[in-house]
N, C-alpha and C positions, 0 to 999 in steps of 0.2 A: 504493500500500500504506500510506503514512503517513496519508492521509485516511481510509482504511478503519479503521485502528487507532484514530484519534482518535474516529471515529464510534462505534466499539464501546465505547470507554471512557465516552463520554457516555451511552451507553444502559444502563450498569450499573445494576442495581437496578430498571430499568423492565421492563415486560412486553413484551420484544422477542424475536422468533424469530431468533436469531443465524444459524442455518443458512440461512434464507430471505433474510436480509439480505446474506450473503456471495454467495449465488447471484445476487441482484439486482444487486449492485455489479459482479460479474464479467461479467454479461451486458451491462450498460450500457457497459462499457469494453473492447470487443473490438478487436483489431488490425485496421486497415483492410484489409490484404491478405487476412486470413483471412475477413473479411466479404465481400469481393469474390469470393473463391473459393467461398464458400457460395452466393452468389447465382447464380454461373455454373452450379454443380452442380445447383442447384434447378431451373433452366430447361432443362437438358440431361440427360435420363435416361441413365444409364450401365448397360449390359447386359454381363454376362460372356459370353465366347464359348460356354461350355458351356450357357448358358441361351437361346441363339439359337433353338433348336428349339421353345422354349416361347412364342415370340413370332411375330407375323406382320409381316414387313417387306416393303414393296413392292420395295425394292432394297437390296443391300449395296454400299456405295460405298467403294472404296479410293482415297484421295486422294494416295497416294505416287507417285513418278515412274514412267514406263513401264518403266524398267529394273528397278526394285524389284518392280513388279507382274509382269513377265515371269518373274522368277526363282521367285516363289511368291506366292500370295495365298489368301485365304479362298475356298473353292470356291463358285462361283456369283456372286462379286463382279464388278463392273464397275470400270473404271479411269477416274476423272475427276481427273487430277493437278492439284494447285494450284501445283506447280512442275514445270517440264520437267527433263529430265536435266541440261541445261546450266545452267539457272537455279539448281538446287540446289547444283551444284558452285560456281557463282559466289558465291552467298550464303554457303556454308560457308567459302570462302576469305576472303571479306570479314569475316565474323563473327569468325574467328580473329585478325584484325588489328585490327578496330575493331568491338566488340560493338554499340554503339549504331547505327552506320551499317549494319551487317549486318542489324539488326532492321528498320530503316527500309526498306531496299531489299527485304528479304524480304516485309515487309508489303505494299509497293506491288505487287510481282509477284503475290503470292497474291491480293490484291484484284482485280487485273486479270484473272487466270485464272478466279477464281470468277465474275466478271462474265460472261465468255464462256460458262461452263457454264450460268449462269442464263438467258441469252438463247437458248441452243441446247438443252441437255438438259432443263432444268426448266421451260421455257416453257409446256408443255401440262399440267403437273401440277396436280391439284386440291388444295384445302386439307387434305384428309384423307390426303395423301401421307405415308407413314411410311418413311423410309430409315434404315438403320444405317450410320454413317460411322466409318471408322478410318484411322489413319496408322501410323507406325512404332511409337510407344508411347502413342498416345492423347493426344498433346500439341497443339502449336499449329496444325499443319496441319489436322487433323480438326476441332478445336474452332472454327477460323476458318470452315470450311465450314458446320458444324452451326449455329453462332450466327447466321449470315446466313440460313440456311434457316429457322431458328426465327423470326427477325424478319419474314420474308415471311409466315409463318403456317403453314408446314408443321410436321410432327411428327417431327423427327429425334432419333435416339439415338446415343450414342457407345459404341463397343466398348471395354470396360474393358481397359486395358493395351495396346491396339492390337495390331498384328501381332506385336510382341515377345512378348507374353503368349500369344498364339495359338500361335506357333511353339514356345514352351516347353512348352505343353500336349501338342503332338504328339510332341515329343522324349521327354517323360516317358512317354507312352503306348507308343511304338514302340521306344524305345531304352534307357530308364533305369527301373529299378525303385528308386525313391527310398527310402532307409531311413526308417522311421517312418510309411510310408503304411499299413502293416498291411493290414487287410481291404479297404481302399479299392481295392486292386488287383483284387479279385474282381468289382468292378463294371464292369470293362472287358470289352467284347465279345471282345477278343483272348484273354482268359483263358477265356472260356466256350465259344467255338466248338470244334467237333470236326473236326480236319483228318485226312485220309487222303492220303498222298502216292502219286503214280503214278511209278514209276521204269522206266527202260528205256534201251537203248543209243541212240546218235545215229541219227536217221532213223526212229525207231519210231512217230512220229506222236502223241506224248504231248499236244501242244497240240491236235491234231485230236480226240483222245479227250476232252479237256476240253470242247470245243465240242459234241461229240455228247452228252455228259452234261448239259450246260446245256440243250440242245434238248429233252431228256427231262424237264426240270424240276428237275434237280439243281443244287446250289450249287457254284460253282467259284471259285477264286482264281487268275486268270491273271496271274502276275507278269510274264511276258514282254510281255503286252499293255500293262501299265502302264509298263514300262521301255522300250517301243518297241525291243525287241532280242530276238533269238532265242537268245542265250546263248553262242554260239561266236564265234571270231574272224571268221567269215564272217556273223555274225548281224545286222549293221546293217540297219535297215529302208531300203528303196530310196527312199521318199518323205518321210522325216522323220528328224530327229536324235533323240537321247535327251533326255528332259526333265532339268531340274536335279534334284539329289538331294532338295532341299526339296519340289519339286512332286510328285515320285515318292512321297514320304512323305505329303504332303497327300492325294493320291488314294487311297493305301493306307488311311490312317486313316478317311476317309469311307466307303470301300467296306466295310472290316471292320466298322465300326459299323452298317452296313445289313444284315449277314448274320444269319440266324436261328440260334439256338443249339440248336434241337431237331432239326436236320437236318445231315447230314455236309457238310463243305466239301472238295471234291477239289482238290488242288494238285499241280502237277508238281514232282518232286524236283529242286531247284535247288541250285547252290552259293551261297556267300555273296555273290557278285558276278554281276550280269547286265550284260555290257558294261562301262560305266564306273560303274555304280551299285551301291551296297551294299544288300543286303537287310537291313532294320532288325534290330538284334540280337535283340530279344525275339521277333520273328516268326520269325527263323531258328532260334532255340533251340526254339521251339514246334514248328516243322517237323521238326527233328532228333529230337525226342522223340515224334513222332506215328507211328502205324502206317503201313505202306506196302503197296501191291500192285505186283508187278513184272510187266511185259509182255514177251513174246518175239514178235518179228516176223521173218519170213524175210528173208534178205539180198536176195533179188530184189525183194520189196515195198519194202524200205527204199530201195533204189537208185531204184526208180520214183518213190517218194514224194519223195525229195530232188530228183530231176531236175525234178519238177513244182513243188515248193515254192520252189526256188531258181532257177527259170527266168530270172528277171530278171537274175541275176548273169551268166548266159551271154550274154544278148542285149543287155544295156545296157552299151555300151562305156565310158560315163562312170563306171561303178562300179569299173572297173579291177580285174578279178578277178586278173590276174597279180600286182599289188602286194599284194592281200589274201593270196594264197597265200604270198608271200615273208615275210609276217609270221610264218608258222608255221615258217619255215626253221630258226630257232634252237632249236626244239623237235624237229622231225622230221628235221633234218639236211639238208645241202645236196644230197646225192645224191637223196634222196627228193623234195625240192622241185623239183629240175631235171626229174625224171621227170614230175611233175605238170604242170609248165609245158609240156613237150613234148606231153603228151596234150591239153592245152588248145589248143595251136597246131595239132595234128592234128584238132581238133574231135571227139576221141574222149571225149565227155563221160561215157559210161557207165563206162569204165575209170577215168576220173579220180575219179568218185564212189566207186567200189569201193575205190580207193587211199586216199581220204580216210576212208572208213568203217573200213578196217583200221587206219589210224593212230589214229582216235578210240577204236576198240574196245580197242586195246592200252593206251591211256592212261586207260581208263574206271575210275573209282574206285567201288568197291562202296559203296552208300549205307549210312548209319548204321542199325543195327538190322536184324534178320531180317525178311524179307517175310512178311506174313500168308499170302500165296499167290502163285503164279506163273501167269499166264494167257497161254497161247499164242494169238496172234491168227490166226483162219482166213485162209488164203491169199486175197489179192485184196480183202479187206474194207477195208483201209486206203485204197484208191484210189477207193472209192465212198462218199462222205460220207452220202448219203441212206440207203443200205443199212446203213452203220455205225450211224447213230443209231437205226434201228429194229431192230437185231440182238439176238439172245440174248446176244451178247458184252457189250453195254451192260447188258442185264438182269442179268447176273452181277454187274457193278459195283454196280448199284443195290441188289441184294439184300445184297451185302457191307456196304454203307453202312447199310442198315436193321438188319441184325443187330448191327452195331457200336453203333448208337444204343441198341438194346434192351439189349445187354449192359452198356453204360455206365449206363443207367438202373437196372438191377438192382444193379450194384456201388455206385452212389451211394446207392440205397435201403438197402442192407446197411450201408454206412458210417454213414448217418444213424441207423439203428436201434441200431448199436453205440455211437454217441455218446450216444444217448438213455439206453441202459442204463447207460453209464458215469456219466452225469449223475445218474441215480437212485441209483446206488451211493454216489456222492460225497455226494449230498444226505442219504442215510441215515446216512453216517458223521458228517456235521455234526450231525445231530439227536442221535445217540448221544453 
C-alpha cells in the first residue's frame, strides 16, 4: 500500500487513469493461496446438485467411506472410497493430535486408494469420460480424486458443497419451510402435486389398491414400499430391514420430483411414523390437508387377505411371531396377548387374525378430515388382484381423481381471474 500511495503521488498532474492503475496494482499482487485456489477452481468445474439434471455425466462418484455411503448418498451414485472406514477413523484421530502428520498419512492413503481405483475402475474409460465427484462437503477427498482424473485427461466435475449441501437441500424440501424463501416454495413439486388419501381399517388391502391403481396408469405414492415396512408392529419386511431415515428421504425426494402435477397422486392414509421412520413433516402436513376416500371391506375378506399377506410370519420360525405378539402386550393387555399366543400354539390362525383385527379396529383413529366418499368393496374382489385392477371399483377411483383435477383447475382459474380483476382495480386506483 505504501508503494501504491507513492506511485499515485508521483502521477499527480499527469494524464493517469487512477482507477485502472489501482486495478492493475491489485491484480499484480494477489495472495499466493488465493491464486492457487483460483487455478484449482478453473480446472475443476463445480456443479450445484440442483443443476445435475441439466448436465450429462457418465457416472456420479461418491468418494466417502462405505459406511457414509450406506447411510445415504446421491441417488444413482457409485461408491469409490478414497479412505476405508478404518482409515478415516485412523486419520481423524491422528489429525486431532498432530495436524501435519495426519495430513501426510491421509494423503498417502488417499493416493494409494485412488491408484487402485485407476487400475480397476477407470482402466477402460475413454478421454471423453465425464464423472461428477463428491465427498462430505466438496473438500479434499473429492478434489484429490477429481484432480488426478483431470491430469489423466478425463473431464471430471465437483458437486458444489458435497453431500452436506445435498442433504441440506433435501431437508429444506421435505422438512423445513425456511423463512424468507417466499414464492420459491411454489417451485417445489411437493407443493404442486394433488394427493388423495385412501383410508380404511387394518387388512383392507389399501396397498393392494394402490398397486391396482398404478397398473391402470394412475400415480401412487407408496410410503410403505419406500420405508420397507407395513406400518404395524407386525409390519417388518421378512427379507430386508428398514433403510436409514436419510435414505428414506432421499428416495422420497427423487420420487416426488418425478411425479406429474396435472394428475392425482393416490397415497395410503398413514400416521407420522412407519416402523422406525418418520414421514417428513411437510409431506405429512400435505397428506393431512388432502382429501380422502374411505374403503369398507368385509371382515371375512380382511381375514383372508391378512392370512395371505402375512403368511411368512406363520411359517418362518426365524421371524419369531410369539415375540412380535408380546410387543403388543403393553397395549392390548396380558390376558388378550396370552389368548393370542394360545391360538398360535393351536395353529388356529384364522381366530388369531380375527382377534388381532378386533384389537386394531378398537384402536383405529379416525383420519383427519371428512371423507369425500365411502366405497364398499365387493365381496371377494380383494383376493383376486387381476380382477381388482380391471374392476369398476378401480374405475370409480379413477373417475374421482379426474373430477378432483377438473374441479381444482376450475377453482385455480377462478382465483386467477379474481386476482386479475383485483390487479386492474389497484392499477386504476394508482392512475387516479
